[in-house]
C-alpha positions in Angstrom: -8.7 -84.9 104.9 -10.1 -84.7 108.5 -12.8 -87.0 109.6 -15.0 -83.9 109.7 -14.6 -83.0 106.1 -16.9 -84.0 103.1 -15.8 -87.2 101.3 -16.7 -87.0 97.6 -15.8 -90.7 97.2 -18.8 -91.8 99.1 -22.4 -92.5 97.9 -23.3 -93.4 94.3 -21.6 -90.6 92.5 -18.2 -92.2 92.7 -16.7 -92.9 89.3 -15.8 -96.6 89.1 -12.1 -97.2 87.9 -11.6 -99.2 84.6 -11.4 -103.0 85.5 -12.3 -105.9 83.3 -15.7 -106.2 85.2 -16.5 -102.5 85.0 -15.6 -102.1 81.5 -17.6 -105.2 80.4 -20.6 -104.2 82.5 -20.7 -100.8 80.8 -20.3 -102.1 77.2 -22.8 -100.5 74.8 -24.9 -102.7 72.6 -23.4 -103.1 69.2 -25.5 -102.1 66.1 -27.9 -104.9 65.3 -26.8 -105.0 61.7 -23.2 -105.8 62.9 -24.0 -108.4 65.6 -24.9 -112.0 66.0 -28.5 -111.8 66.9 -29.7 -114.4 69.5 -33.3 -114.9 70.7 -34.3 -116.7 73.9 -37.8 -118.0 73.4 -39.6 -119.9 76.2 -41.7 -119.9 79.4 -41.1 -118.5 82.8 -37.9 -120.5 83.3 -36.5 -118.4 80.5 -38.1 -115.0 81.3 -36.9 -115.2 84.9 -38.6 -111.8 85.7 -38.1 -112.4 89.4 -34.4 -111.2 88.9 -33.2 -107.8 87.8 -32.0 -107.6 84.3 -28.2 -108.0 85.1 -29.1 -111.5 86.6 -31.4 -112.9 83.8 -30.6 -115.5 81.2 -29.7 -113.1 78.5 -26.9 -111.3 80.5 -25.6 -114.7 81.8 -25.2 -115.8 78.2 -23.9 -112.4 76.9 -21.1 -112.3 79.4 -19.9 -115.9 78.7 -20.0 -115.2 75.0 -17.8 -112.2 75.4 -15.2 -114.5 77.0 -15.4 -117.3 74.4 -15.9 -115.2 71.3 -13.9 -112.0 72.1 -14.2 -109.2 69.6 -17.4 -110.6 68.1 -20.4 -108.5 68.8 -23.6 -110.1 69.7 -27.1 -109.1 70.9 -29.3 -111.2 73.0 -33.1 -110.8 73.1 -35.2 -112.6 75.8 -38.6 -112.9 74.2 -39.9 -115.4 76.8 -43.0 -114.8 78.8 -44.3 -116.1 82.2 -46.9 -118.9 81.9 -46.5 -119.2 78.1 -46.4 -122.3 76.1 -45.3 -122.8 72.3 -48.9 -122.6 71.3 -49.3 -119.1 72.8 -46.1 -117.9 70.9 -47.6 -119.0 67.7 -50.6 -116.8 68.0 -50.3 -114.3 65.1 -50.4 -111.2 67.3 -47.9 -112.5 69.8 -45.4 -113.6 67.0 -45.7 -110.4 65.2 -45.2 -108.3 68.2 -42.1 -110.3 69.3 -40.4 -110.8 66.0 -41.2 -107.6 63.9 -38.5 -105.6 65.6 -35.9 -108.1 64.2 -35.2 -108.1 60.5 -32.6 -110.9 61.2 -32.1 -113.5 63.9 -29.0 -115.8 63.6 -29.7 -118.1 66.6 -32.7 -119.0 68.7 -32.9 -121.1 71.8 -36.4 -122.7 72.4 -37.5 -124.0 75.7 -41.0 -125.0 76.0 -42.8 -128.0 77.5 -44.2 -127.6 81.1 -47.3 -125.5 80.1 -47.9 -127.3 76.8 -47.8 -130.6 78.7 -50.1 -129.3 81.3 -52.7 -128.0 78.7 -52.3 -130.2 75.7 -50.2 -133.3 76.4 -46.9 -134.6 75.0 -47.8 -135.1 71.4 -49.4 -131.6 71.0 -46.4 -130.1 72.7 -44.1 -131.5 70.1 -46.5 -130.5 67.3 -46.4 -126.8 68.6 -42.7 -126.8 68.9 -42.4 -128.1 65.3 -44.7 -125.4 64.1 -42.7 -122.9 65.9 -39.6 -124.0 64.3 -41.2 -123.9 60.8 -42.4 -120.4 61.4 -39.0 -119.2 62.5 -37.3 -120.8 59.5 -39.8 -119.2 57.3 -39.0 -115.7 58.7 -35.3 -116.4 59.1 -34.0 -118.9 56.6 -30.4 -118.8 57.9 -31.4 -119.1 61.6 -29.8 -121.8 63.7 -32.5 -123.3 66.0 -31.3 -124.9 69.3 -33.8 -127.0 71.4 -33.7 -127.2 75.1 -35.2 -129.5 77.7 -36.3 -128.0 81.0 -35.7 -128.0 84.7 -35.1 -131.2 86.7 -36.0 -131.3 90.4 -34.3 -132.8 93.4 -37.0 -135.1 94.7 -37.5 -136.1 97.5 -35.0 -134.1 99.3 -36.0 -130.7 97.8 -39.4 -131.1 96.2 -42.7 -132.4 97.5 -43.6 -134.7 94.5 -41.9 -136.5 91.8 -42.2 -134.1 89.0 -39.4 -135.6 87.1 -41.4 -138.8 86.3 -44.0 -136.8 84.7 -41.6 -134.6 82.7 -39.2 -137.3 81.6 -41.6 -138.6 78.9 -42.0 -135.0 77.6 -38.3 -134.4 77.4 -37.7 -137.8 75.9 -40.0 -136.7 73.1 -38.2 -133.2 72.9 -34.9 -135.0 72.5 -36.3 -137.3 69.8 -37.7 -134.3 68.0 -34.4 -132.4 68.2 -32.3 -135.4 67.0 -34.7 -136.3 64.2 -34.7 -132.9 62.8 -31.0 -132.3 63.2 -31.4 -129.5 65.8 -28.7 -129.0 68.5 -30.0 -130.1 71.9 -29.2 -128.3 75.1 -30.2 -131.0 77.6 -30.8 -129.0 80.8 -32.8 -131.8 82.4 -30.2 -134.4 82.0 -27.4 -132.1 83.1 -29.3 -130.8 86.2 -29.8 -134.5 87.3 -26.2 -135.2 87.0 -25.1 -132.1 88.8 -27.5 -132.9 91.6 -26.1 -136.4 92.0 -22.7 -135.0 92.3 -23.8 -132.7 95.2 -24.6 -129.5 93.2 -28.3 -129.6 94.2 -28.7 -125.7 94.8 -30.1 -124.8 91.3 -33.6 -123.6 92.0 -35.2 -120.6 93.8 -37.0 -121.3 97.1 -40.5 -120.5 98.3 -44.1 -120.7 97.0 -44.5 -120.1 93.3 -45.8 -116.6 93.8 -43.8 -113.3 93.8 -44.7 -112.6 97.5 -43.2 -115.7 98.8 -40.1 -116.2 96.4 -36.7 -116.4 98.0 -33.9 -116.3 95.3 -31.0 -117.5 97.5 -30.2 -119.7 100.7 -31.1 -116.8 103.2 -33.6 -118.9 105.0 -32.3 -122.5 104.4 -31.3 -122.8 108.1 -35.0 -122.2 109.1 -36.7 -124.2 106.4 -33.9 -126.5 104.9 -35.6 -129.7 106.2 -39.0 -128.9 104.7 -39.3 -130.1 101.0 -42.2 -127.6 100.6 -39.8 -124.7 100.8 -38.0 -125.9 97.7 -40.9 -126.9 95.6 -40.4 -124.2 92.9 -39.4 -125.0 89.5 -37.8 -121.7 88.6 -34.0 -121.8 88.2 -31.8 -119.6 90.5 -28.8 -117.7 89.6 -26.5 -120.8 89.9 -28.7 -122.7 87.4 -28.7 -119.8 85.0 -25.0 -119.8 84.9 -25.0 -123.5 84.4 -27.4 -123.2 81.5 -25.5 -120.3 79.9 -22.3 -122.6 80.0 -24.2 -125.3 78.3 -25.5 -122.9 75.6 -22.1 -121.6 74.9 -20.7 -125.0 74.6 -23.4 -125.9 72.1 -22.7 -122.7 70.1 -18.9 -123.6 70.1 -19.8 -127.0 68.7 -22.1 -125.5 66.1 -20.1 -122.6 64.9 -16.5 -123.2 65.8 -14.6 -120.0 66.5 -16.9 -117.6 64.6 -20.4 -116.6 65.5 -22.9 -116.4 62.7 -23.9 -112.8 61.5 -26.0 -113.4 58.3 
């Protein structure tokens, strides 16, 4: 082929070869009745609508489950919503719209707290979380509920104010709730603190908490890296989503051994 000739391998029309990545990325969803059905329920730190679908929590978890539980089909549904708290999800119309498509759910990860804490306080947050667990158990008696704490921030280096001291009592209460009810706990708050102390602090997006000013990577760190305001955003970045997915898979391994539930 001369340099002057058309090159059909250029552009988006080229067929990708079969590789582990390309084969896994193109896997079709298994039938719902044959799969372990997993719901992610929570606030904006779970919804992560600032990322394309391939980089949202459900895909991070799905790909890791494929590695750990090969040949075991699963479906993951992200039912989270930006700005939401557990009390919002409990509204009959919201719950019906979210859960009616699913005759069965085998596992649900629940991550609420920041918005409940803001609107109602710690005690009410736990009451709402307990009510949500009861509602899910009523609808899906065989479901395994896994409770999650939320996002830790790297103050004072990468945050403007000590948010952790305000959130710590909330997550202490969430831990106590999970332990007292026998629910598995994914302690994101504690693990993020430990990761940061070991030097892995790059776990959140940058920029103001508005879509117009959000920066999802370190592109401008050389310009604003000394300004804590630049990092004062609570939302997880892709490094953090990967970390959380690993924690979730580890918790599922502990709970289920080598076989995912599929009731």
